[in-house]
N, C-alpha and C positions, 0 to 999 in steps of 0.2 A: 315607731311606725315608719314605714317607707312607702314611697309612691313611685310609680313609673310615669315619667312625663316625656312626651314626644313633642318636639317643636318643629315648626316649618318657617323658613325665612326666605325672603325674596323681595323683588321690587313690587311696587304698587301694581295691582292688576295682573299679577303673575299666576294667581290661582291658589294662593296659600290658604285662604279661608275655605274655599271650596274643598280642597283636599283634606284639610284639617277636620272639617265637619263630617265628611264622608268617613274618614278613619275613626273619628270619635264615635260616630253612630254605629259603625260596623263592630267596634270593640266594646260598645256600651260604656264608654268613658265620658267624663265631663269635658265639655269644650270650653276653652278659655281663649280670649282674644285681647291682645295688647290694644288694638284699634278700638274695640268695643269699650274698653276701660277708659281710654283717653277721650273718646266721644262722651262718655258718661261724665267725666270730670268737666269737660267744656260746658255741657248742659247745666251741671250743678253750679258752675261759676257764672252762668248767664252769658257765656261767650259763644260766638258762632262756631259751627262745626266745619269751618273752612280749612283747607289744607294748611295754610300758613299758621293758623291758630293751633291746630292739632299737632303740627310739627314742633311748634314752640313748647307746648305743654309736654309732649313726649320727650323732647330733647332735654328739657329741664329736669324731668323725672329721672332720666337715665344718668345725667350728670350728678344729681343729688345723691342717689343711692339705688344702684341697680338691683341689689338684693331685695330691698324694701319694695321696689316697684314690682318685681316678680311676685312677691308675696301678696301684694295688693291686687294684682291682676287675677291671681288664682283665687283669692278670697272673694273678689267681685263676681267670679264665675260660680261660686258656691262650693269651692273645694274646702275640705276640712282644715 
């Protein structure tokens, strides 16, 4: 099985989520967000959703295993 995945990158507040949601809606695709996943983990751990905490969680996930992180983000969004 293969999937087509399109990703958007950029600085905070640059419009990545806005564009990604518009594109996913227009194409009927599932929307997945790294930020949504990291905020979910912070809530699950009882940590505040402050920028420093989210950056620490995200950074540690990237360092630990980028492939596993991508799979977790997609799974959290409901991808098969």
